[in-house]
C-alpha positions in Angstrom: -93.8 -2.5 31.1 -94.3 -2.9 27.3 -91.1 -0.8 26.7 -89.1 -3.3 29.1 -90.5 -6.2 27.5 -89.7 -5.1 23.9 -86.1 -4.5 25.0 -85.6 -7.9 26.6 -86.8 -9.3 23.4 -84.4 -7.3 21.2 -81.6 -8.3 23.5 -82.6 -12.0 23.7 -82.7 -11.8 19.5 -79.5 -10.3 19.6 -77.9 -13.0 22.0 -79.2 -15.8 19.9 -78.1 -14.6 16.8 -74.5 -14.2 18.3 -74.4 -17.7 19.8 -75.7 -19.2 16.4 -72.9 -17.5 14.6 -70.0 -18.6 17.0 -71.5 -22.2 17.0 -71.2 -22.1 13.2 -67.4 -21.0 13.3 -66.4 -23.6 16.0 -68.1 -26.4 13.8 -66.7 -25.4 10.3 -65.0 -28.3 8.6 -61.3 -27.7 8.6 -60.0 -27.2 4.9 -58.5 -30.6 3.1 -55.2 -31.2 3.7 -52.6 -30.5 1.0 -51.2 -33.5 -1.0 -47.8 -34.3 -0.3 -45.7 -34.3 -3.5 -44.3 -37.5 -4.5 -41.0 -38.3 -3.6 -38.3 -37.3 -6.4 -36.7 -40.3 -8.2 -32.8 -40.5 -7.8 -30.8 -39.8 -10.9 -30.2 -43.4 -11.5 -33.9 -44.2 -12.2 -34.2 -41.6 -14.6 -34.5 -42.5 -18.6 -31.0 -42.4 -20.1 -32.0 -39.5 -22.1 -32.5 -37.3 -19.1 -30.0 -39.2 -16.8 -27.1 -36.6 -16.1 -23.6 -37.6 -17.4 -20.9 -38.1 -14.9 -18.3 -35.4 -14.6 -14.9 -36.6 -15.9 -12.2 -36.4 -13.3 -9.2 -34.3 -14.4 -6.0 -36.2 -14.7 -4.4 -33.8 -12.1 -6.7 -35.3 -9.1 -5.1 -38.7 -9.9 -2.6 -39.7 -6.9 -1.5 -42.6 -8.7 0.1 -40.8 -11.6 2.9 -38.6 -12.0 3.1 -36.6 -15.0 6.5 -36.8 -16.8 7.9 -33.6 -17.7 8.1 -32.9 -21.6 11.3 -34.3 -23.0 12.4 -36.0 -19.8 13.8 -39.7 -20.4 12.2 -42.6 -18.9 13.9 -44.1 -15.7 16.4 -46.9 -16.5 15.8 -50.3 -15.4 18.2 -52.0 -13.2 19.3 -54.4 -16.1 20.0 -51.0 -18.4 21.9 -49.7 -15.6 24.1 -52.4 -15.1 24.8 -53.0 -19.0 25.6 -49.4 -19.5 28.0 -49.4 -16.4 29.8 -52.6 -18.1 30.1 -50.8 -21.5 31.6 -47.7 -19.6 34.2 -50.0 -18.0 34.6 -51.7 -21.4 35.6 -48.2 -22.6 37.7 -47.0 -19.7 39.7 -50.2 -19.2 39.7 -51.3 -23.0 39.0 -55.0 -21.6 35.8 -56.1 -19.6 35.3 -59.7 -19.2 32.3 -61.7 -17.8 32.8 -65.3 -16.9 30.2 -68.1 -15.7 27.3 -70.2 -16.7 25.2 -69.1 -19.4 21.4 -69.1 -19.7 20.1 -69.1 -23.1 17.6 -66.6 -24.4 17.7 -67.5 -28.2 20.0 -68.1 -30.8 22.2 -64.9 -30.2 21.5 -63.8 -26.9 22.7 -65.4 -23.7 22.6 -64.1 -19.8 25.5 -64.4 -17.5 25.3 -63.4 -13.9 22.3 -61.5 -14.5 23.6 -59.6 -17.7 21.8 -60.0 -21.0 24.7 -60.5 -23.6 24.1 -60.1 -27.3 26.6 -62.3 -29.3 28.7 -60.3 -31.6 29.1 -60.4 -35.2 26.1 -62.8 -35.9 22.4 -62.7 -36.2 20.2 -65.9 -35.5 16.7 -66.4 -36.4 13.9 -64.8 -34.1 12.1 -67.6 -32.0 8.8 -67.1 -33.9 10.9 -67.5 -37.5 11.8 -70.6 -39.3 14.5 -72.4 -37.7 14.6 -69.8 -34.7 13.7 -72.7 -31.9 16.4 -74.8 -33.4 18.9 -72.2 -33.3 18.1 -71.5 -29.6 18.5 -75.2 -28.4 21.8 -75.6 -30.5 22.8 -72.5 -28.1 21.8 -74.5 -25.3 23.6 -77.8 -26.4 26.9 -75.5 -26.7 26.6 -73.9 -23.4 25.3 -76.6 -21.2 27.6 -77.3 -18.3 30.1 -75.0 -19.8 31.7 -71.8 -18.4 31.2 -69.2 -20.9 33.9 -66.1 -21.0 32.4 -62.8 -22.6 34.7 -60.1 -23.6 32.4 -57.0 -23.6 32.7 -54.6 -26.4 32.0 -50.7 -25.9 28.4 -50.6 -27.4 24.8 -51.6 -26.5 22.0 -53.4 -28.3 18.7 -53.0 -26.8 19.9 -52.8 -23.2 22.1 -55.8 -23.9 26.0 -55.6 -23.8 27.6 -57.1 -27.0 30.4 -59.4 -26.5 32.8 -61.8 -28.2 32.0 -65.1 -26.4 34.0 -68.3 -26.1 33.5 -71.7 -24.1 36.0 -72.9 -21.5 37.5 -75.1 -24.3 38.2 -71.7 -26.6 35.5 -72.5 -28.8 34.0 -69.3 -30.5 30.4 -69.5 -29.9 29.5 -67.2 -32.7 31.8 -69.4 -35.1 30.2 -72.6 -33.9 26.5 -71.7 -34.5 27.1 -70.2 -37.9 28.9 -73.3 -39.1 25.9 -75.4 -37.8 23.7 -73.5 -40.3 21.5 -71.8 -37.5 22.9 -68.2 -37.7 24.4 -65.8 -40.2 27.3 -63.7 -40.3 26.4 -59.9 -39.9 29.0 -58.1 -42.1 27.8 -54.6 -40.6 29.3 -55.7 -37.4 31.6 -58.4 -38.1 33.3 -57.2 -41.2 32.8 -60.5 -42.7 34.7 -62.5 -40.2 32.2 -65.4 -40.0 31.2 -65.4 -43.6 33.5 -68.2 -44.5 31.9 -70.4 -41.9 28.5 -70.3 -43.4 27.2 -73.5 -45.3 26.3 -73.1 -49.0 22.8 -71.9 -49.5 22.3 -71.0 -45.9 20.9 -67.3 -46.6 18.0 -69.0 -48.6 17.3 -71.4 -45.7 17.4 -68.3 -43.2 15.8 -66.1 -45.6 14.0 -64.0 -43.0 17.1 -63.3 -41.0 18.9 -62.5 -44.3 16.2 -60.1 -45.3 16.3 -58.2 -41.9 20.2 -57.7 -42.4 19.2 -55.8 -45.7 17.1 -53.5 -43.8 
């Protein structure tokens, strides 16, 4: 009987100890949660010294640019193409004439039927030079309400055709403008044809134009 009692005591102690350990494991506190890392700031919020630089876009990715081959000439405008065609006609036919009402650009340039015409043999002041505006308006008064006939020469001047121009009454426009003291003879192109119409002292008056002729 004593042996049985001792055995029961040992078994009871063993069960109590196991029960205590299992209860302790179940009630153990959970480990603290790991703190989440703060969200990373976008690149635009970084200080200027650490902000990544944008990558340059290579020119080959642009769709609105067409590279021009080396040595290629730019495309001609409609104005330039027509001027060149008229010059070719003047060379081929030895006579090419435009006739119509004139629109005045400045003292030595007019437009007939959309063609820019450089008056041959003379040189008028630029619009921003002394007497440039006066020269233009003298040309306007000459051409207003008149029909102008332009005999085109086989040469170009800055995509303009060059022509001898007369009014419907036979007046030589270049001669009339030189005689008014608002344009100069240009001997390199006229061979001095209009020099006799220049008023005395006109080259001092139109000094900027005279300097340009000397190059």
